[in-house]
C-alpha positions in Angstrom: 148.6 13.5 188.2 149.1 14.4 184.5 147.0 16.0 182.2 148.0 17.1 178.7 147.2 21.1 177.8 144.1 21.9 175.3 146.2 24.4 174.0 149.9 23.6 173.1 149.5 19.5 173.8 152.3 19.4 176.3 152.2 17.4 179.1 151.9 19.3 182.9 151.5 18.1 186.3 148.7 18.7 188.9 150.0 18.1 192.5 148.1 17.1 195.6 148.4 20.4 197.0 147.3 22.0 193.7 144.4 19.7 194.0 144.1 20.8 197.5 144.0 24.5 196.7 141.8 24.1 193.8 139.0 22.5 196.0 139.2 25.1 198.3 138.1 27.6 195.8 135.7 25.3 194.4 136.9 25.3 190.8 138.1 22.4 188.3 141.7 21.5 187.7 143.3 23.7 185.1 143.2 22.1 181.2 145.9 24.3 180.2 149.7 23.9 181.3 151.3 27.0 183.3 152.9 28.8 180.4 149.9 28.5 178.2 147.6 30.2 181.0 150.0 33.0 181.7 150.1 33.7 178.2 146.5 34.0 178.4 146.9 36.2 181.5 149.0 38.6 179.7 147.0 38.6 176.7 144.5 41.2 178.4 147.3 42.9 180.1 147.9 46.0 178.0 150.6 48.3 179.0 153.1 48.7 175.8 151.4 51.8 173.6 149.6 54.8 174.1 147.0 56.4 171.3 145.7 59.8 170.9 141.7 59.9 172.0 138.7 61.5 173.3 136.4 61.3 176.2 133.2 60.2 175.2 131.3 61.8 178.3 133.5 65.3 178.6 134.8 65.2 175.1 138.4 66.7 176.0 141.4 65.1 173.9 142.7 62.4 176.0 145.8 59.7 175.9 144.2 56.7 175.5 145.5 52.6 175.8 143.2 52.1 173.0 143.8 52.4 169.1 141.2 54.7 168.0 139.4 52.1 165.6 138.9 49.9 168.3 135.1 49.7 169.5 136.3 50.6 173.0 137.3 53.6 172.1 134.3 55.3 171.2 133.1 54.7 175.1 136.3 55.7 176.9 136.1 58.4 179.2 139.2 60.2 180.8 140.0 59.4 184.2 138.3 62.5 186.1 134.9 61.2 184.1 135.3 57.7 184.9 135.7 58.0 188.8 133.3 60.6 189.3 129.5 59.9 189.6 128.0 61.5 186.2 127.6 57.5 185.0 126.3 54.3 186.8 127.8 51.3 185.5 124.5 49.4 186.9 122.9 51.0 184.1 124.3 48.6 181.7 123.3 45.6 183.9 121.6 42.6 182.0 120.1 39.3 182.7 121.7 36.2 182.3 120.8 34.2 179.8 120.7 30.2 180.0 120.6 29.7 176.3 123.8 31.5 175.4 127.7 31.1 176.4 128.4 33.0 179.6 131.6 34.4 177.9 129.9 35.8 175.0 127.6 37.7 177.3 130.2 39.1 179.3 131.9 39.9 176.2 128.6 42.0 175.1 128.8 43.8 178.2 132.7 44.9 178.5 132.0 46.4 175.1 129.1 48.5 176.4 130.6 49.9 180.2 132.7 52.5 179.3 136.5 51.9 180.2 138.8 54.6 181.9 141.4 56.2 178.7 144.3 54.7 181.1 144.5 52.3 184.0 146.1 55.1 186.3 144.8 56.5 189.5 143.9 60.1 189.6 147.1 61.2 192.2 149.0 62.1 189.2 150.6 65.1 188.2 151.6 65.8 184.1 151.8 62.2 183.8 149.2 62.1 180.7 151.5 59.7 178.7 151.8 56.5 181.2 149.6 53.9 181.8 149.6 51.2 184.9 151.1 54.3 187.0 150.1 55.8 189.8 151.2 58.5 192.7 153.8 60.4 190.2 154.8 63.8 188.8 156.2 64.8 185.6 156.5 61.5 184.1 156.7 60.8 180.5 156.1 57.2 178.6 156.7 54.9 181.8 154.6 52.1 182.3 153.6 49.7 185.4 155.2 52.8 187.8 154.3 54.5 191.0 155.9 56.8 193.1 158.1 58.7 190.5 158.8 62.1 189.5 160.6 63.3 186.8 161.3 59.9 185.2 160.9 59.1 181.5 160.6 56.0 179.0 160.6 53.2 182.0 158.8 49.9 182.7 158.3 49.0 186.7 159.9 51.9 188.2 159.4 52.6 191.9 160.0 55.4 194.2 162.5 57.2 191.9 163.4 60.5 190.5 165.1 61.5 187.0 165.7 58.1 185.7 165.5 57.3 182.1 165.5 54.3 180.0 165.0 52.0 182.9 163.4 48.6 184.0 162.9 47.9 187.0 164.7 50.7 189.1 163.5 51.2 192.7 164.6 54.1 195.4 167.1 55.3 192.6 168.2 58.5 191.3 169.6 59.8 187.9 169.8 56.3 186.4 169.9 56.1 182.9 169.8 52.8 180.8 170.0 50.5 184.2 168.0 47.0 184.6 167.1 45.9 188.4 169.1 48.6 190.4 167.8 49.5 194.1 169.0 52.3 195.8 171.3 53.9 193.2 172.6 57.2 191.9 174.1 58.5 189.0 174.6 54.9 187.1 174.4 54.5 183.2 174.5 51.3 181.5 174.4 49.3 184.5 172.4 45.5 185.9 171.9 44.1 189.2 173.3 46.4 191.3 172.3 48.0 194.7 173.1 50.8 196.4 175.6 51.8 194.1 176.6 55.5 192.9 178.1 57.6 190.0 179.2 54.3 187.6 178.6 53.0 184.0 179.4 49.5 182.7 179.0 47.6 186.3 177.0 44.9 187.0 176.3 42.6 189.8 177.7 45.2 192.6 176.7 46.4 195.7 177.7 49.3 197.9 180.5 50.4 195.2 180.6 54.1 193.8 182.8 55.7 191.1 183.7 52.2 189.1 183.7 51.4 185.6 183.5 48.3 183.5 183.1 46.2 186.7 181.3 43.4 187.5 181.2 41.3 190.8 182.4 43.9 193.3 181.1 44.7 196.9 181.9 47.8 198.6 184.7 49.0 196.1 185.7 52.6 194.7 187.5 53.7 191.9 187.5 50.2 190.2 188.2 50.0 186.2 187.9 46.7 184.6 187.6 45.3 188.4 191.7 46.7 189.4 191.9 49.2 192.2 193.0 52.3 191.3 193.9 55.5 193.4 191.3 58.1 193.2 194.2 59.8 190.5 194.4 57.0 188.5 190.8 56.5 187.9 190.0 60.1 186.9 193.0 59.5 184.6 191.6 56.2 183.2 188.2 57.6 182.6 189.4 60.9 180.9 190.7 58.6 178.1 187.1 57.5 177.5 184.6 59.3 175.4 181.6 59.0 177.9 179.7 61.3 175.6 179.9 59.8 172.3 177.3 57.3 170.6 180.2 55.5 168.8 182.3 55.1 171.8 179.6 53.7 174.0 178.6 51.0 171.5 182.3 50.0 171.7 182.1 49.9 175.2 178.9 47.9 175.7 180.5 45.4 173.5 183.5 45.2 176.1 180.9 45.0 179.2 179.6 42.3 177.6 182.8 40.6 176.7 183.8 41.0 180.5 180.5 39.4 181.6 181.6 36.0 180.0 184.5 36.2 182.2 182.8 36.6 185.8 180.9 33.8 187.6 177.0 34.3 188.2 174.8 33.0 190.9 172.4 30.6 189.5 169.3 32.7 190.8 168.9 36.3 192.1 167.1 35.5 195.3 167.8 36.6 198.8 166.1 35.6 202.2 164.1 33.0 200.7 162.9 29.6 201.9 161.5 26.3 200.4 160.8 28.5 197.2 161.8 28.6 193.5 162.1 31.0 191.2 164.2 34.4 190.3 164.3 38.2 191.2 162.6 36.4 194.2 162.8 38.4 198.0 161.3 37.7 201.4 159.6 34.3 199.7 158.5 31.4 202.0 156.8 28.3 200.3 156.8 29.9 197.0 157.3 28.0 194.1 158.1 28.9 190.0 157.6 32.3 191.3 159.1 35.6 189.6 159.8 39.4 190.4 158.0 38.8 193.7 158.3 39.7 197.2 156.8 39.3 200.5 155.2 36.0 199.3 154.8 32.7 201.0 152.3 29.7 200.4 152.0 30.4 196.1 152.6 29.3 193.0 153.2 30.4 189.7 152.8 33.9 190.3 154.8 36.9 188.7 155.6 40.7 189.4 153.7 40.7 192.6 155.1 42.7 195.7 154.2 43.7 199.6 152.4 40.5 200.9 151.1 37.7 198.9 149.6 34.5 200.6 148.4 31.5 199.2 147.8 33.0 195.4 148.3 31.0 192.5 148.8 31.9 188.5 148.4 35.4 189.4 150.7 38.4 187.2 150.8 41.9 188.3 150.4 43.6 191.4 149.7 42.4 194.9 150.2 43.9 198.2 147.8 42.2 200.7 146.2 39.6 198.5 145.4 36.3 199.4 143.7 33.2 197.9 143.6 34.4 194.6 144.0 32.3 191.5 144.1 32.8 187.7 144.1 36.6 187.5 145.8 39.4 187.0 146.7 43.0 188.3 144.7 42.5 190.9 145.7 44.0 194.6 145.1 46.2 197.5 144.1 43.9 200.2 141.9 41.6 198.4 140.6 37.9 198.8 139.3 35.0 197.2 139.3 36.4 193.6 139.4 34.1 190.5 139.1 34.6 186.7 139.5 38.4 187.1 141.2 41.4 185.8 142.4 44.7 187.6 140.2 43.8 190.8 141.7 45.8 193.8 140.6 48.2 197.0 139.4 45.5 199.2 137.9 43.3 197.0 136.6 40.3 197.8 134.9 36.6 196.6 134.6 37.8 192.5 134.7 35.7 190.2 135.3 36.7 186.2 135.0 40.3 186.9 136.9 42.8 185.4 138.0 46.6 186.7 136.1 46.5 189.9 137.4 49.0 192.7 135.9 50.1 195.8 135.6 47.1 197.9 133.5 45.6 195.3 132.5 42.2 196.5 130.3 39.1 195.9 130.2 39.6 192.2 130.3 37.6 189.0 130.6 38.5 185.7 130.7 42.5 186.3 132.8 45.1 184.6 134.2 48.4 185.9 132.2 48.3 189.1 132.9 50.6 192.4 131.6 49.3 195.4 129.2 46.9 193.9 127.9 44.1 195.9 125.4 40.8 194.7 125.5 41.8 191.5 125.8 39.6 188.0 126.4 40.7 184.5 126.1 44.3 186.2 122.9 43.5 187.5 122.2 44.0 191.2 120.2 41.1 192.9 119.2 40.5 196.7 121.7 38.2 198.6 119.7 35.4 198.4 119.1 35.9 194.5 122.5 36.2 193.7 123.8 33.0 195.1 121.0 31.0 193.4 121.8 32.4 190.1 125.8 32.5 190.7 125.2 28.5 191.5 122.9 28.0 188.4 125.7 29.8 186.1 128.7 28.1 187.8 126.5 24.6 186.4 126.2 25.8 183.2 129.5 27.1 182.7 130.8 23.4 184.1 128.8 21.7 181.5 129.9 23.7 178.4 133.6 23.7 179.7 133.8 27.3 180.1 134.1 27.6 184.2 137.6 27.3 185.5 138.9 28.7 182.4 140.3 32.2 182.2 138.3 34.7 179.7 138.9 33.5 176.3 141.7 35.4 174.1 139.7 35.8 171.2 137.8 38.3 173.1 141.1 39.8 174.3 140.4 44.2 174.8 143.1 44.7 172.3 145.3 43.1 169.9 148.1 40.5 171.0 150.5 42.5 169.8 149.3 45.4 171.6 149.8 43.3 175.4 152.2 41.8 177.7 151.7 38.2 176.5 153.6 39.6 172.8 157.2 40.3 175.2 157.0 36.9 176.9 155.5 34.7 174.5 155.9 36.4 170.7 153.9 35.4 167.8 153.7 36.5 164.3 150.4 37.9 163.2 149.4 34.9 160.7 149.6 32.3 164.0 147.9 34.6 166.5 144.8 35.3 164.1 144.7 31.2 162.6 144.0 30.9 166.7 141.0 33.7 166.3 143.4 36.1 168.3 142.6 40.2 167.7 145.9 41.6 166.0 146.3 45.8 165.7 147.8 46.2 162.8 147.9 50.2 163.4 150.4 50.4 166.4 151.8 53.8 167.1 154.8 54.7 165.0 155.5 56.9 161.7 158.2 56.0 159.3 159.9 58.1 156.2 158.6 61.8 158.2 162.7 62.2 159.7 163.9 65.8 159.1 167.6 65.0 160.3 169.7 62.7 158.3 172.4 62.5 161.1 172.3 62.5 164.7 175.5 63.9 165.9 177.3 61.7 167.6 178.8 63.8 170.8 176.2 65.2 172.9 178.0 68.4 173.2 177.5 69.0 169.2 173.6 68.7 169.8 171.9 72.0 168.6 169.1 72.9 170.9 166.4 72.8 168.3 166.9 68.9 168.3 163.8 68.9 170.2 162.0 70.0 167.1 163.1 67.3 165.0 162.1 64.2 163.8 164.6 61.3 164.3 165.2 57.7 162.7 165.9 54.7 164.6 168.9 52.8 163.1 167.2 49.8 164.2 163.5 49.6 162.8 163.5 52.6 161.0 160.7 54.6 162.9 160.3 57.7 163.5 161.0 59.2 167.1 161.8 62.5 168.8 163.4 63.9 172.1 161.7 66.0 174.3 163.1 68.7 175.9 163.6 67.0 179.5 165.2 64.2 177.8 167.8 66.8 176.3 168.3 68.2 179.7 169.1 64.8 181.2 171.6 63.8 178.8 173.8 67.1 179.1 173.8 67.4 182.3 174.8 63.5 182.5 177.1 63.8 179.6 175.1 61.0 177.6 175.1 61.0 173.7 171.6 61.1 172.1 170.1 57.5 171.5 170.0 56.7 167.7 167.3 54.0 168.5 163.3 54.4 169.3 161.5 54.2 172.5 160.4 50.9 171.8 163.8 49.4 170.2 165.7 50.6 173.9 163.0 49.1 175.5 163.2 45.9 174.3 166.6 45.7 174.3 166.5 45.7 177.9 163.9 43.5 178.7 165.7 41.1 176.8 168.9 41.9 179.1 167.2 40.0 181.4 167.0 36.1 181.9 163.7 34.0 180.7 161.2 33.1 183.7 162.2 29.4 183.0 164.1 26.9 185.4 166.7 24.4 183.8 168.8 21.6 186.4 172.5 21.7 185.5 176.0 21.3 187.5 177.5 24.2 189.3 180.5 25.0 187.1 182.7 25.1 190.3 181.7 22.0 192.4 179.7 19.9 190.2 176.7 20.1 192.4 173.1 20.4 190.8 171.2 23.3 190.7 168.4 25.3 189.4 169.0 28.4 187.2 167.6 30.5 184.5 170.9 30.2 182.6 169.9 27.6 180.1 172.9 24.7 179.7 174.2 26.1 176.8 174.9 29.6 177.3 178.2 30.7 177.7 178.2 32.2 181.1 180.1 30.7 184.3 177.2 29.9 186.4 178.0 28.8 190.2 175.6 27.5 192.9 174.7 30.0 195.5 177.6 28.9 197.9 180.2 28.6 195.5 179.0 31.8 194.6 179.4 33.6 198.2 182.8 32.1 198.6 184.3 33.8 195.5 182.3 37.2 195.8 182.8 37.4 199.7 
């Protein structure tokens, strides 16, 4: 079945397998195409910026996900107050009005019930400046992070220590400016590496140590520009390079980029997959068009899901034992049969149109910020029979109004489109967004023109101790930024130059090092066989099918 997207007008396909899934969940077929559906979900996910705020209950100063003029900032609680029994989300419950749009009523409720200042758990120590983070200690400006210690300026950091400026860094230590590294130690400016140590400027390497400017190596040591050297020769070559210089680092990054154009790349980053398509996909079976997922089966159009996902479609972020879920974001921890939900977890079950519900909340419709709720609609408690009767009437009315089966409208988003994850993957200019009625935040956290240092020293040994008291200027965007004491200590211990760009520019640079979440069909540049890849046909890289790639690297 072919349909035309209501948002962008592009044609998209509904397969018989899709229809079977929608029938099982008793939801209508989607009216938006897969990319537009993902954009709509991501617009509700804020993980990019932090602001100063104040707890509306205990009145202490806090770090907040909301810009101070956002109405939700006036009703936010610190994490201790939000998780306490000092307030009851059912007190905001209200009757359903069949004469009004359900989404309008849910928006009114969402604007009334207090938010947590950040979406963090309470098992944190000295991690105030974090968001979407849990079970961590001494971390600063990390997002989508868990089980970490002493990590700074990161995204998707898991089980790591003393890592800084990293993007998808798992089970690693002392890594800097790295993207997609697992089980690594002491890497700088590296990408797509596993079980490597004490190396700089390496990519697509496994089991390597003390390598420099190398690509595509397996179990090597003392390699420079992919040339095997003796330990003495390697040490001499490294001594010729000024590793602690910012200018030299920029020159080496350019050389690293040129080196990668001579290397052959695997069409997709996948391991232990069966009948699956997508990228950065691990231990997958019958997973179609899925990205950055592991331990996933019988699912489609999912991204950033880990550790146990079954029979899910159109899900962004989290995972860990979820099943039969649809068109939702940030759901996890053994949750079942969720549709059109935001941040519902901890054995949540049979929820529709719910936000931020925890503690085993089940059988609820259109509820916000519940803990252990059951048989609630718009945060009002009902008996089991009354709940099911009213739920059926609401679905009938929403279906007639064209609302049921649609995710929350972007016009009602809790934050500006430019504050959301959607702006990374589906960037829009302000006029484009506001013309569609999407919210936009003009006061992103930044200062300009307040710098107290005209020139950032090129070499780390020339950086004075009082740099942590100074205000620096980003050479890329002009924004001001600072260096924290822990950051300076790491630069000095690893002989790394002070960055000349702000955190946001560094973060976006790492983001753009990864391929887009899109598949193209093109011939293998070795054998000519048709293959699917995230490398667009017009790109300059040499791309091989998996079979040809494996013959080259092993």
